[in-house]
C-alpha atoms as a printed R data frame, in Angstrom:
    type eleno elety resid chain resno      x      y       z
1   ATOM     1    CA   MET     A     1 92.372 59.441 111.460
2   ATOM     2    CA   ARG     A     2 90.727 58.553 114.764
3   ATOM     3    CA   PRO     A     3 86.933 58.457 114.978
4   ATOM     4    CA   HIS     A     4 85.382 61.729 115.999
5   ATOM     5    CA   SER     A     5 84.522 61.823 119.712
6   ATOM     6    CA   ASN     A     6 82.263 64.851 119.993
7   ATOM     7    CA   PRO     A     7 79.305 63.610 122.081
8   ATOM     8    CA   HIS     A     8 77.019 66.511 121.245
9   ATOM     9    CA   GLY     A     9 76.415 66.244 117.506
10  ATOM    10    CA   PRO     A    10 74.144 63.728 115.770
11  ATOM    11    CA   ARG     A    11 75.443 60.167 115.781
12  ATOM    12    CA   LEU     A    12 74.727 57.116 113.711
13  ATOM    13    CA   TRP     A    13 75.421 53.518 114.655
14  ATOM    14    CA   LEU     A    14 75.417 50.325 112.661
15  ATOM    15    CA   GLY     A    15 73.022 47.867 114.274
16  ATOM    16    CA   LYS     A    16 71.481 48.328 117.719
17  ATOM    17    CA   ARG     A    17 72.434 51.004 120.196
18  ATOM    18    CA   CYS     A    18 75.327 50.033 122.464
19  ATOM    19    CA   SER     A    19 77.839 51.737 124.692
20  ATOM    20    CA   SER     A    20 80.985 52.626 122.833
21  ATOM    21    CA   GLY     A    21 84.179 50.722 123.385
22  ATOM    22    CA   ALA     A    22 87.696 51.771 122.505
23  ATOM    23    CA   ASN     A    23 87.701 54.156 119.567
24  ATOM    24    CA   GLY     A    24 83.950 53.795 119.295
25  ATOM    25    CA   ILE     A    25 84.100 50.099 118.384
26  ATOM    26    CA   CYS     A    26 81.729 47.937 120.370
27  ATOM    27    CA   PRO     A    27 83.029 44.382 120.711
28  ATOM    28    CA   GLN     A    28 79.634 42.711 121.132
29  ATOM    29    CA   ASN     A    29 78.523 40.013 118.740
30  ATOM    30    CA   PRO     A    30 76.461 41.042 115.675
31  ATOM    31    CA   PRO     A    31 73.980 42.610 115.341
32  ATOM    32    CA   ASP     A    32 74.969 44.604 118.440
33  ATOM    33    CA   LEU     A    33 78.069 46.010 116.773
34  ATOM    34    CA   CYS     A    34 78.457 49.711 116.465
35  ATOM    35    CA   VAL     A    35 81.218 51.560 114.694
36  ATOM    36    CA   ARG     A    36 81.672 55.279 115.034
37  ATOM    37    CA   PHE     A    37 82.192 57.041 111.751
38  ATOM    38    CA   LEU     A    38 84.458 59.974 111.062
39  ATOM    39    CA   GLN     A    39 83.274 63.558 111.161
40  ATOM    40    CA   CYS     A    40 82.630 64.778 107.660
41  ATOM    41    CA   PRO     A    41 82.225 68.406 106.550
42  ATOM    42    CA   MET     A    42 79.731 67.375 103.867
43  ATOM    43    CA   VAL     A    43 77.117 66.624 106.520
44  ATOM    44    CA   PRO     A    44 75.067 69.803 107.162
45  ATOM    45    CA   GLU     A    45 76.764 72.120 109.680
46  ATOM    46    CA   GLY     A    46 79.819 69.852 109.597
47  ATOM    47    CA   LYS     A    47 79.276 68.277 112.994
48  ATOM    48    CA   ALA     A    48 77.414 65.026 112.506
49  ATOM    49    CA   VAL     A    49 78.984 61.743 113.499
50  ATOM    50    CA   VAL     A    50 77.826 58.801 111.439
51  ATOM    51    CA   VAL     A    51 78.408 55.086 111.175
52  ATOM    52    CA   LEU     A    52 79.360 52.895 108.239
53  ATOM    53    CA   ALA     A    53 79.296 49.126 108.192
54  ATOM    54    CA   ARG     A    54 82.660 47.449 107.934
55  ATOM    55    CA   TRP     A    55 84.632 50.339 106.590
56  ATOM    56    CA   ALA     A    56 86.109 53.432 108.186
57  ATOM    57    CA   LEU     A    57 86.573 56.351 105.839
58  ATOM    58    CA   VAL     A    58 90.087 57.653 105.720
59  ATOM    59    CA   ARG     A    59 91.244 60.887 104.209
60  ATOM    60    CA   SER     A    60 92.496 60.281 100.720
61  ATOM    61    CA   VAL     A    61 95.343 62.045  98.997
62  ATOM    62    CA   ASN     A    62 93.413 61.354  95.828
63  ATOM    63    CA   PRO     A    63 89.830 62.181  94.930
64  ATOM    64    CA   LEU     A    64 88.799 65.701  95.799
65  ATOM    65    CA   SER     A    65 90.316 65.558  99.275
66  ATOM    66    CA   LEU     A    66 91.920 68.988  99.208
67  ATOM    67    CA   GLY     A    67 90.620 72.304 100.484
68  ATOM    68    CA   LEU     A    68 87.591 71.521 102.614
69  ATOM    69    CA   SER     A    69 88.727 67.958 103.301
70  ATOM    70    CA   PHE     A    70 86.228 66.594 100.818
71  ATOM    71    CA   TRP     A    71 85.794 62.906 101.593
72  ATOM    72    CA   PHE     A    72 85.545 60.333  98.881
73  ATOM    73    CA   GLY     A    73 84.827 56.626  99.150
74  ATOM    74    CA   ARG     A    74 88.379 55.473  99.820
75  ATOM    75    CA   PHE     A    75 88.070 52.775 102.469
76  ATOM    76    CA   ASP     A    76 90.464 51.091 104.863
77  ATOM    77    CA   THR     A    77 89.781 47.626 106.299
78  ATOM    78    CA   TRP     A    78 91.305 48.325 109.692
79  ATOM    79    CA   LEU     A    79 88.509 46.627 111.651
80  ATOM    80    CA   SER     A    80 89.047 43.097 112.911
81  ATOM    81    CA   SER     A    81 87.786 40.373 110.602
82  ATOM    82    CA   HIS     A    82 86.120 38.472 113.454
83  ATOM    83    CA   LEU     A    83 83.526 41.236 113.760
84  ATOM    84    CA   LYS     A    84 81.833 39.851 110.637
85  ATOM    85    CA   LEU     A    85 80.606 43.227 109.444
86  ATOM    86    CA   PRO     A    86 78.976 43.766 106.034
87  ATOM    87    CA   PRO     A    87 81.196 43.544 102.930
88  ATOM    88    CA   SER     A    88 82.430 46.620 101.124
89  ATOM    89    CA   TYR     A    89 80.707 45.956  97.811
90  ATOM    90    CA   LEU     A    90 77.129 46.517  99.050
91  ATOM    91    CA   LEU     A    91 75.232 49.463  97.583
92  ATOM    92    CA   SER     A    92 73.682 50.426 100.933
93  ATOM    93    CA   TYR     A    93 73.972 49.767 104.644
94  ATOM    94    CA   LEU     A    94 71.581 50.128 107.585
95  ATOM    95    CA   GLY     A    95 72.404 52.252 110.617
96  ATOM    96    CA   ASN     A    96 70.820 53.844 113.676
97  ATOM    97    CA   TYR     A    97 70.885 57.626 113.925
98  ATOM    98    CA   THR     A    98 70.447 59.959 116.878
99  ATOM    99    CA   ASP     A    99 70.902 63.646 117.550
100 ATOM   100    CA   ASP     A   100 70.267 63.454 121.303
101 ATOM   101    CA   THR     A   101 71.619 59.959 122.267
102 ATOM   102    CA   GLN     A   102 68.157 59.060 123.564
103 ATOM   103    CA   SER     A   103 65.906 58.595 120.545
104 ATOM   104    CA   TRP     A   104 67.245 56.449 117.711
105 ATOM   105    CA   ARG     A   105 65.919 55.903 114.220
106 ATOM   106    CA   MET     A   106 66.937 53.709 111.323
107 ATOM   107    CA   VAL     A   107 68.746 55.253 108.372
108 ATOM   108    CA   ASP     A   108 70.155 54.069 105.057
109 ATOM   109    CA   ILE     A   109 73.786 54.768 104.128
110 ATOM   110    CA   THR     A   110 73.932 54.476 100.352
111 ATOM   111    CA   ARG     A   111 76.624 54.801  97.713
112 ATOM   112    CA   LEU     A   112 76.010 57.171  94.818
113 ATOM   113    CA   THR     A   113 76.509 54.147  92.577
114 ATOM   114    CA   THR     A   114 78.060 50.699  92.862
115 ATOM   115    CA   LYS     A   115 81.661 50.292  93.957
116 ATOM   116    CA   TYR     A   116 82.399 48.697  90.585
117 ATOM   117    CA   GLN     A   117 81.031 51.715  88.726
118 ATOM   118    CA   HIS     A   118 82.979 54.098  90.953
119 ATOM   119    CA   ASP     A   119 86.205 52.197  90.276
120 ATOM   120    CA   ARG     A   120 85.539 52.221  86.530
121 ATOM   121    CA   ALA     A   121 84.768 55.943  86.584
122 ATOM   122    CA   ASP     A   122 87.973 56.698  88.518
123 ATOM   123    CA   GLN     A   123 90.011 54.754  86.003
124 ATOM   124    CA   ARG     A   124 88.268 56.432  83.094
125 ATOM   125    CA   ILE     A   125 89.003 59.885  84.509
126 ATOM   126    CA   CYS     A   126 92.707 59.130  84.915
127 ATOM   127    CA   THR     A   127 93.214 57.383  81.581
128 ATOM   128    CA   SER     A   128 91.195 59.821  79.467
129 ATOM   129    CA   LEU     A   129 92.331 63.078  81.061
130 ATOM   130    CA   LEU     A   130 95.866 62.397  82.304
131 ATOM   131    CA   LYS     A   131 96.794 59.206  80.407
132 ATOM   132    CA   THR     A   132 97.735 57.424  83.659
133 ATOM   133    CA   LYS     A   133 96.258 54.441  85.527
134 ATOM   134    CA   THR     A   134 95.925 56.349  88.811
135 ATOM   135    CA   CYS     A   135 95.790 60.053  89.513
136 ATOM   136    CA   SER     A   136 94.418 62.835  91.638
137 ATOM   137    CA   LEU     A   137 90.809 62.968  90.481
138 ATOM   138    CA   GLU     A   138 90.422 66.501  91.744
139 ATOM   139    CA   ARG     A   139 93.393 67.708  89.711
140 ATOM   140    CA   ALA     A   140 92.171 65.883  86.606
141 ATOM   141    CA   LEU     A   141 88.595 67.133  86.797
142 ATOM   142    CA   ARG     A   142 89.651 70.697  87.552
143 ATOM   143    CA   ARG     A   143 91.400 70.860  84.186
144 ATOM   144    CA   THR     A   144 88.265 70.059  82.193
145 ATOM   145    CA   HIS     A   145 86.633 72.672  79.992
146 ATOM   146    CA   ARG     A   146 83.287 72.152  81.734
147 ATOM   147    CA   PHE     A   147 84.614 72.810  85.215
148 ATOM   148    CA   GLN     A   148 86.476 75.903  84.053
149 ATOM   149    CA   LYS     A   149 83.122 77.205  82.795
150 ATOM   150    CA   TRP     A   150 81.628 76.436  86.214
151 ATOM   151    CA   LEU     A   151 84.380 78.437  87.905
152 ATOM   152    CA   ARG     A   152 83.635 81.501  85.789
153 ATOM   153    CA   ALA     A   153 79.849 81.209  86.113
154 ATOM   154    CA   LYS     A   154 77.853 83.318  88.557
155 ATOM   155    CA   ARG     A   155 74.694 81.302  88.038
156 ATOM   156    CA   LEU     A   156 73.961 77.666  87.194
157 ATOM   157    CA   THR     A   157 72.582 77.793  83.643
158 ATOM   158    CA   PRO     A   158 71.431 75.049  81.216
159 ATOM   159    CA   ASP     A   159 74.663 75.123  79.205
160 ATOM   160    CA   LEU     A   160 76.633 74.148  82.329
161 ATOM   161    CA   VAL     A   161 74.720 70.879  82.702
162 ATOM   162    CA   GLN     A   162 74.413 70.128  78.987
163 ATOM   163    CA   GLY     A   163 75.237 66.519  78.191
164 ATOM   164    CA   LEU     A   164 75.034 65.187  81.766
165 ATOM   165    CA   SER     A   165 73.290 61.811  81.915
166 ATOM   166    CA   SER     A   166 71.043 62.534  84.921
167 ATOM   167    CA   PRO     A   167 67.343 62.304  83.939
168 ATOM   168    CA   MET     A   168 66.697 65.324  86.165
169 ATOM   169    CA   LEU     A   169 68.845 67.455  83.842
170 ATOM   170    CA   ARG     A   170 67.663 66.259  80.438
171 ATOM   171    CA   CYS     A   171 65.077 69.032  80.150
172 ATOM   172    CA   PRO     A   172 66.371 71.730  82.535
173 ATOM   173    CA   SER     A   173 64.656 75.027  83.188
174 ATOM   174    CA   GLN     A   174 66.378 78.002  84.755
175 ATOM   175    CA   ARG     A   175 63.869 77.862  87.621
176 ATOM   176    CA   LEU     A   176 64.904 74.276  88.428
177 ATOM   177    CA   LEU     A   177 68.622 75.054  88.265
178 ATOM   178    CA   ASP     A   178 68.152 78.087  90.542
179 ATOM   179    CA   ARG     A   179 66.367 75.817  93.011
180 ATOM   180    CA   ILE     A   180 69.339 73.429  93.028
181 ATOM   181    CA   VAL     A   181 71.779 76.202  93.944
182 ATOM   182    CA   ARG     A   182 69.452 77.889  96.406
183 ATOM   183    CA   ARG     A   183 68.727 74.689  98.336
184 ATOM   184    CA   TYR     A   184 72.058 72.905  98.089
185 ATOM   185    CA   ALA     A   185 72.483 71.781 101.702
186 ATOM   186    CA   GLU     A   186 76.207 70.963 101.662
187 ATOM   187    CA   VAL     A   187 77.307 74.593 101.966
188 ATOM   188    CA   PRO     A   188 76.691 77.401 104.456
189 ATOM   189    CA   ASP     A   189 74.729 80.488 103.497
190 ATOM   190    CA   ALA     A   190 72.483 78.719 101.013
191 ATOM   191    CA   GLY     A   191 69.488 80.681  99.773
192 ATOM   192    CA   SER     A   192 70.813 82.631  96.804
193 ATOM   193    CA   ILE     A   193 70.364 81.634  93.179
194 ATOM   194    CA   TYR     A   194 73.897 82.885  92.526
195 ATOM   195    CA   MET     A   195 76.897 80.661  93.189
196 ATOM   196    CA   ASP     A   196 78.999 83.277  94.995
197 ATOM   197    CA   HIS     A   197 78.740 81.318  98.257
198 ATOM   198    CA   LEU     A   198 80.135 78.151  96.637
199 ATOM   199    CA   THR     A   199 83.876 77.589  96.835
200 ATOM   200    CA   GLU     A   200 85.742 75.871  94.010
201 ATOM   201    CA   GLN     A   201 85.532 72.592  95.942
202 ATOM   202    CA   ASP     A   202 81.785 73.100  96.455
203 ATOM   203    CA   LYS     A   203 81.258 73.592  92.741
204 ATOM   204    CA   LEU     A   204 83.262 70.508  91.856
205 ATOM   205    CA   ARG     A   205 81.378 68.467  94.462
206 ATOM   206    CA   LEU     A   206 78.016 69.620  93.124
207 ATOM   207    CA   LEU     A   207 79.021 68.982  89.504
208 ATOM   208    CA   TYR     A   208 80.314 65.501  90.353
209 ATOM   209    CA   THR     A   209 77.136 64.582  92.269
210 ATOM   210    CA   LEU     A   210 74.883 65.784  89.451
211 ATOM   211    CA   SER     A   211 76.983 63.761  87.003
212 ATOM   212    CA   VAL     A   212 76.893 60.494  88.971
213 ATOM   213    CA   ASN     A   213 73.527 60.424  90.756
214 ATOM   214    CA   SER     A   214 71.054 63.267  91.290
215 ATOM   215    CA   HIS     A   215 69.209 61.381  94.065
216 ATOM   216    CA   PRO     A   216 70.751 63.336  96.996
217 ATOM   217    CA   ILE     A   217 70.157 66.636  95.181
218 ATOM   218    CA   LEU     A   218 66.474 65.823  94.676
219 ATOM   219    CA   LEU     A   219 66.105 65.000  98.380
220 ATOM   220    CA   GLN     A   220 67.566 68.404  99.239
221 ATOM   221    CA   ILE     A   221 65.590 70.573  96.835
222 ATOM   222    CA   PHE     A   222 62.267 68.783  97.351
223 ATOM   223    CA   PRO     A   223 62.341 67.942 101.091
224 ATOM   224    CA   ASP     A   224 59.892 65.653 102.827
225 ATOM   225    CA   VAL     A   225 58.989 68.376 105.354
226 ATOM   226    CA   GLU     A   226 57.315 70.258 102.500
227 ATOM   227    CA   GLY     A   227 55.215 67.241 101.564
228 ATOM   228    CA   TRP     A   228 57.366 65.761  98.794
229 ATOM   229    CA   PRO     A   229 57.349 61.934  98.646
230 ATOM   230    CA   PHE     A   230 61.039 61.436  99.450
231 ATOM   231    CA   PRO     A   231 62.842 60.212 102.584
232 ATOM   232    CA   ARG     A   232 64.511 62.715 104.893
233 ATOM   233    CA   TYR     A   233 67.989 63.769 103.749
234 ATOM   234    CA   LEU     A   234 70.405 63.721 106.694
235 ATOM   235    CA   GLY     A   235 73.724 64.408 105.001
236 ATOM   236    CA   SER     A   236 76.415 62.931 102.827
237 ATOM   237    CA   CYS     A   237 80.079 62.134 102.990
238 ATOM   238    CA   GLY     A   238 81.876 61.905  99.670
239 ATOM   239    CA   ARG     A   239 80.210 59.107  97.754
240 ATOM   240    CA   LEU     A   240 77.924 58.121 100.626
241 ATOM   241    CA   VAL     A   241 74.445 59.517 101.309
242 ATOM   242    CA   VAL     A   242 72.617 59.216 104.645
243 ATOM   243    CA   SER     A   243 68.815 59.342 104.587
244 ATOM   244    CA   ALA     A   244 65.859 58.052 106.593
245 ATOM   245    CA   SER     A   245 65.462 54.302 106.200
246 ATOM   246    CA   THR     A   246 62.632 52.609 104.335
247 ATOM   247    CA   ARG     A   247 61.886 48.984 103.564
248 ATOM   248    CA   PRO     A   248 61.831 48.275  99.817
249 ATOM   249    CA   LEU     A   249 58.429 47.685  98.291
250 ATOM   250    CA   SER     A   250 59.544 44.162  97.357
251 ATOM   251    CA   ASP     A   251 59.300 43.232 101.060
252 ATOM   252    CA   PHE     A   252 55.524 43.614 100.754
253 ATOM   253    CA   PHE     A   253 54.832 41.537  97.659
254 ATOM   254    CA   ARG     A   254 53.511 38.760  99.919
255 ATOM   255    CA   ALA     A   255 51.711 41.101 102.294
256 ATOM   256    CA   ALA     A   256 48.071 40.714 103.339
257 ATOM   257    CA   PRO     A   257 45.452 41.908 100.797
258 ATOM   258    CA   GLU     A   258 44.530 45.012 102.782
259 ATOM   259    CA   VAL     A   259 48.220 46.026 103.053
260 ATOM   260    CA   ALA     A   260 48.743 45.482  99.322
261 ATOM   261    CA   ALA     A   261 45.651 47.545  98.509
262 ATOM   262    CA   ASP     A   262 46.827 50.353 100.791
263 ATOM   263    CA   LEU     A   263 50.302 50.458  99.210
264 ATOM   264    CA   ALA     A   264 48.849 50.395  95.688
265 ATOM   265    CA   LEU     A   265 46.633 53.362  96.551
266 ATOM   266    CA   GLN     A   266 49.646 55.217  97.920
267 ATOM   267    CA   LEU     A   267 51.550 54.470  94.708
268 ATOM   268    CA   LEU     A   268 48.749 56.058  92.713
269 ATOM   269    CA   ALA     A   269 48.713 59.081  95.033
270 ATOM   270    CA   VAL     A   270 52.470 59.577  94.538
271 ATOM   271    CA   LEU     A   271 52.055 59.382  90.758
272 ATOM   272    CA   ARG     A   272 49.279 61.981  90.892
273 ATOM   273    CA   SER     A   273 51.440 64.341  92.945
274 ATOM   274    CA   MET     A   274 54.279 63.880  90.462
275 ATOM   275    CA   GLY     A   275 52.077 65.162  87.666
276 ATOM   276    CA   ASN     A   276 50.143 67.796  89.599
277 ATOM   277    CA   ASN     A   277 51.728 69.860  92.358
278 ATOM   278    CA   ASP     A   278 51.798 73.462  93.556
279 ATOM   279    CA   LEU     A   279 55.177 74.177  91.956
280 ATOM   280    CA   ASN     A   280 54.097 73.007  88.500
281 ATOM   281    CA   TYR     A   281 56.913 70.510  88.042
282 ATOM   282    CA   PHE     A   282 56.131 67.337  86.119
283 ATOM   283    CA   PHE     A   283 58.112 64.392  87.507
284 ATOM   284    CA   TYR     A   284 58.434 61.239  85.443
285 ATOM   285    CA   PHE     A   285 60.264 57.939  85.835
286 ATOM   286    CA   THR     A   286 62.653 56.731  83.178
287 ATOM   287    CA   ARG     A   287 62.489 53.272  84.765
288 ATOM   288    CA   VAL     A   288 61.236 51.640  87.958
289 ATOM   289    CA   ASP     A   289 62.159 48.461  89.797
290 ATOM   290    CA   VAL     A   290 61.417 46.780  93.127
291 ATOM   291    CA   GLY     A   291 63.768 49.191  94.934
292 ATOM   292    CA   THR     A   292 62.356 52.431  93.544
293 ATOM   293    CA   PHE     A   293 59.742 52.790  96.283
294 ATOM   294    CA   GLY     A   294 60.092 52.166 100.008
295 ATOM   295    CA   VAL     A   295 57.821 52.005 103.036
296 ATOM   296    CA   PHE     A   296 58.429 53.581 106.432
297 ATOM   297    CA   SER     A   297 57.676 51.763 109.667
298 ATOM   298    CA   ASN     A   298 54.363 53.644 109.931
299 ATOM   299    CA   GLY     A   299 53.212 52.227 106.589
300 ATOM   300    CA   HIS     A   300 53.790 55.416 104.592
301 ATOM   301    CA   LEU     A   301 55.154 54.889 101.068
302 ATOM   302    CA   PHE     A   302 57.885 57.117  99.588
303 ATOM   303    CA   ILE     A   303 60.164 57.234  96.583
304 ATOM   304    CA   ARG     A   304 63.231 55.395  97.871
305 ATOM   305    CA   ASP     A   305 65.450 55.873  94.814
306 ATOM   306    CA   ALA     A   306 65.024 59.139  92.915
307 ATOM   307    CA   SER     A   307 67.960 58.581  90.564
308 ATOM   308    CA   THR     A   308 65.668 57.689  87.639
309 ATOM   309    CA   LEU     A   309 63.372 60.705  88.030
310 ATOM   310    CA   GLY     A   310 63.201 63.302  85.290
311 ATOM   311    CA   ILE     A   311 61.664 66.759  85.710
312 ATOM   312    CA   ILE     A   312 59.901 69.021  83.229
313 ATOM   313    CA   ASP     A   313 58.981 72.547  84.284
314 ATOM   314    CA   LYS     A   314 55.345 73.110  83.291
315 ATOM   315    CA   GLU     A   315 55.447 76.737  84.390
316 ATOM   316    CA   GLU     A   316 58.605 77.966  82.716
317 ATOM   317    CA   GLY     A   317 59.108 75.243  80.145
318 ATOM   318    CA   SER     A   318 62.259 73.237  79.611
319 ATOM   319    CA   GLN     A   319 65.243 74.454  77.667
320 ATOM   320    CA   PRO     A   320 66.296 71.437  75.600
321 ATOM   321    CA   MET     A   321 69.581 71.823  73.787
322 ATOM   322    CA   ASP     A   322 69.653 70.585  70.213
323 ATOM   323    CA   GLY     A   323 73.371 69.887  70.367
324 ATOM   324    CA   GLN     A   324 73.121 67.868  73.567
325 ATOM   325    CA   GLN     A   325 73.815 64.522  71.901
326 ATOM   326    CA   GLU     A   326 77.034 65.821  70.399
327 ATOM   327    CA   TYR     A   327 78.195 67.630  73.539
328 ATOM   328    CA   LYS     A   328 79.662 64.990  75.818
329 ATOM   329    CA   ASP     A   329 82.686 65.007  78.061
330 ATOM   330    CA   ILE     A   330 84.074 62.959  80.941
331 ATOM   331    CA   PHE     A   331 81.231 64.104  83.223
332 ATOM   332    CA   SER     A   332 78.741 62.619  80.737
333 ATOM   333    CA   CYS     A   333 80.318 59.175  80.988
334 ATOM   334    CA   LEU     A   334 80.915 58.529  84.690
335 ATOM   335    CA   THR     A   335 78.044 56.050  85.076
336 ATOM   336    CA   VAL     A   336 76.835 55.364  81.529
337 ATOM   337    CA   ASP     A   337 78.364 54.420  78.221
338 ATOM   338    CA   CYS     A   338 79.517 57.528  76.375
339 ATOM   339    CA   GLN     A   339 77.707 56.248  73.295
340 ATOM   340    CA   SER     A   340 74.335 56.131  75.060
341 ATOM   341    CA   ALA     A   341 71.717 58.221  73.296
342 ATOM   342    CA   PHE     A   342 69.796 60.914  75.154
343 ATOM   343    CA   VAL     A   343 66.021 60.773  75.258
344 ATOM   344    CA   SER     A   344 64.381 63.787  73.673
345 ATOM   345    CA   CYS     A   345 62.297 65.982  75.986
346 ATOM   346    CA   ASN     A   346 59.529 65.880  73.393
347 ATOM   347    CA   SER     A   347 59.293 62.097  73.677
348 ATOM   348    CA   ILE     A   348 58.224 62.160  77.346
349 ATOM   349    CA   ARG     A   349 54.562 61.212  77.735
350 ATOM   350    CA   GLU     A   350 52.248 61.880  80.653
351 ATOM   351    CA   LYS     A   351 51.370 58.191  80.890
352 ATOM   352    CA   GLN     A   352 54.989 57.039  81.152
353 ATOM   353    CA   SER     A   353 55.248 56.638  84.937
354 ATOM   354    CA   LEU     A   354 51.843 54.993  85.296
355 ATOM   355    CA   VAL     A   355 52.623 52.459  82.566
356 ATOM   356    CA   LEU     A   356 55.951 51.574  84.213
357 ATOM   357    CA   VAL     A   357 54.310 51.088  87.604
358 ATOM   358    CA   CYS     A   358 51.489 49.027  86.068
359 ATOM   359    CA   GLN     A   359 54.042 46.896  84.279
360 ATOM   360    CA   GLU     A   360 56.752 46.425  86.898
361 ATOM   361    CA   LEU     A   361 55.224 46.836  90.366
362 ATOM   362    CA   LEU     A   362 51.446 46.587  90.667
363 ATOM   363    CA   PRO     A   363 51.172 43.027  89.279
364 ATOM   364    CA   LYS     A   364 53.760 41.816  91.835
365 ATOM   365    CA   LEU     A   365 51.935 43.650  94.618
366 ATOM   366    CA   LEU     A   366 48.337 42.771  93.736
367 ATOM   367    CA   LYS     A   367 48.513 39.384  91.999
368 ATOM   368    CA   GLY     A   368 46.246 36.722  93.496
369 ATOM   369    CA   LYS     A   369 45.343 38.783  96.561
370 ATOM   370    CA   PHE     A   370 41.595 39.256  96.262
371 ATOM   371    CA   SER     A   371 38.354 37.435  95.591
372 ATOM   372    CA   PRO     A   372 37.895 36.328  91.931
373 ATOM   373    CA   PRO     A   373 35.463 39.073  90.783
374 ATOM   374    CA   VAL     A   374 37.642 41.887  92.185
375 ATOM   375    CA   GLN     A   375 40.905 40.249  91.126
376 ATOM   376    CA   GLU     A   376 39.702 39.868  87.545
377 ATOM   377    CA   LYS     A   377 38.833 43.573  87.366
378 ATOM   378    CA   ILE     A   378 42.233 44.552  88.769
379 ATOM   379    CA   ASP     A   379 44.117 42.230  86.401
380 ATOM   380    CA   SER     A   380 42.097 43.502  83.460
381 ATOM   381    CA   PHE     A   381 42.881 47.111  84.345
382 ATOM   382    CA   LEU     A   382 46.624 46.416  84.708
383 ATOM   383    CA   GLN     A   383 46.730 44.778  81.295
384 ATOM   384    CA   TYR     A   384 44.846 47.709  79.801
385 ATOM   385    CA   CYS     A   385 47.189 50.153  81.575
386 ATOM   386    CA   VAL     A   386 50.248 48.565  79.955
387 ATOM   387    CA   GLU     A   387 48.844 47.822  76.498
388 ATOM   388    CA   GLY     A   388 45.842 50.036  75.812
389 ATOM   389    CA   LEU     A   389 46.433 53.381  77.477
390 ATOM   390    CA   THR     A   390 46.681 56.072  74.797
391 ATOM   391    CA   ASP     A   391 48.609 59.311  75.053
392 ATOM   392    CA   ASP     A   392 45.586 61.569  74.819
393 ATOM   393    CA   GLN     A   393 43.629 59.861  77.578
394 ATOM   394    CA   ASP     A   394 43.164 61.451  80.984
395 ATOM   395    CA   ILE     A   395 45.752 59.719  83.151
396 ATOM   396    CA   ASN     A   396 44.065 60.920  86.326
397 ATOM   397    CA   GLU     A   397 40.826 59.300  85.175
398 ATOM   398    CA   ALA     A   398 42.629 56.005  84.595
399 ATOM   399    CA   MET     A   399 44.194 56.119  88.067
400 ATOM   400    CA   ALA     A   400 40.823 57.001  89.569
401 ATOM   401    CA   LYS     A   401 39.327 53.823  88.094
402 ATOM   402    CA   LEU     A   402 41.941 51.643  89.761
403 ATOM   403    CA   ALA     A   403 41.636 53.587  93.023
404 ATOM   404    CA   HIS     A   404 37.868 52.982  92.929
405 ATOM   405    CA   LEU     A   405 38.537 49.227  92.798
406 ATOM   406    CA   LEU     A   406 41.087 49.304  95.629
407 ATOM   407    CA   LYS     A   407 39.522 51.779  98.067
408 ATOM   408    CA   PRO     A   408 36.937 49.328  99.522
409 ATOM   409    CA   LEU     A   409 39.744 46.821 100.134
410 ATOM   410    CA   GLN     A   410 41.588 49.106 102.548
411 ATOM   411    CA   SER     A   411 41.579 48.526 106.289
412 ATOM   412    CA   CYS     A   412 41.714 51.028 109.143
413 ATOM   413    CA   ASP     A   413 43.838 49.788 112.038
414 ATOM   414    CA   SER     A   414 47.145 50.376 113.798
415 ATOM   415    CA   ARG     A   415 49.140 48.667 111.026
416 ATOM   416    CA   PHE     A   416 48.595 51.848 109.019
417 ATOM   417    CA   ALA     A   417 49.926 54.291 111.605
418 ATOM   418    CA   TYR     A   418 50.465 57.053 109.015
419 ATOM   419    CA   ARG     A   419 46.654 57.443 108.746
420 ATOM   420    CA   TYR     A   420 45.403 55.808 111.947
421 ATOM   421    CA   PRO     A   421 43.235 56.715 113.863
422 ATOM   422    CA   ASP     A   422 42.297 59.537 111.449
423 ATOM   423    CA   CYS     A   423 40.897 56.960 109.037
424 ATOM   424    CA   LYS     A   424 38.198 56.122 111.597
425 ATOM   425    CA   TYR     A   425 36.763 59.612 111.359
426 ATOM   426    CA   SER     A   426 37.483 60.836 107.819
427 ATOM   427    CA   ASP     A   427 36.593 59.539 104.354
428 ATOM   428    CA   LYS     A   428 39.855 61.103 103.145
429 ATOM   429    CA   TYR     A   429 41.672 58.027 104.450
């Protein structure tokens, strides 16, 4: 396939902007390379043109490539080796995105999971379902009992996602599942809680994504334009997701004290919004690491990786399934060991996310940054947060104590563009 040449749709380049050469390949030296990506119908409205590092997607005769030309991560190394583009095994790539060819912004192009895990999952599908080393993944997955239930279903119900490993689906409510269908951005005519507008390929695509990584689904159903702390979702292509770019929080572990204090306060604000929001969903982390949160160029902190987020519906209540541990199929084992035990919905505690952040992130961000009296109070609180916080304590009160220590350490200047110059005139900032 030749790269798409429509000049009117959104475009995404790897590296800096440059004029396109033959077939969209710019022969300048890195980092001025740009590679035009193929048009992909999974990007909203089916007309975006995007860029991917070293690899050009080619249409596969294998995984889910039938019908709507569903693109999977089958790559072809047709680019010249002297270009020295990023290797294929990376989990994410940086690119520049535009929808008017004038204004450009950085984006992340991320795999649903590692290339190694994808390869293992593909092999597992073929060997367990068709007893062959290679196969058409679409044909194999279509035969499964679960997908046949999806085909007959008019509405996405808890039994259809039973046994999937995604934390988002461990305690599903009907209200949450309706929101997934209603806001699924990869299909036209979204807006209904019924799946009549989803083709067979759409249903298989949605089921596969929920089974491997719910991150792109969360970005769609809780968009940043409505105030949710996630980066902007721009589209996806098979196993690749395109979203607004953020720098990982780990880039700021050696930042100035006032920057560290500001980011710590934003972390606390995100945790508060996860527990208390207008829609009455309780979000919790099953784990966090240095790549879980990211920071935009204006200093605003967001959840960069939502794949470890679970959701409990405080309004409707979750519908846990007692037989969930016994009900497992190939979709349950695409990214985790089939023997992995599910965490009970009843075991989730309100303090869970705060304890993880206190344990894994705040010490790295705040250690040794402040004057001895203040630093001792912060260190003491972090130790208490990890070791002494009890389940029946008011989590908001605990976060308020740390915020009280950090608030005077904030600065108000152009480095914090997300709240500057408003912070000069309002105590809110």
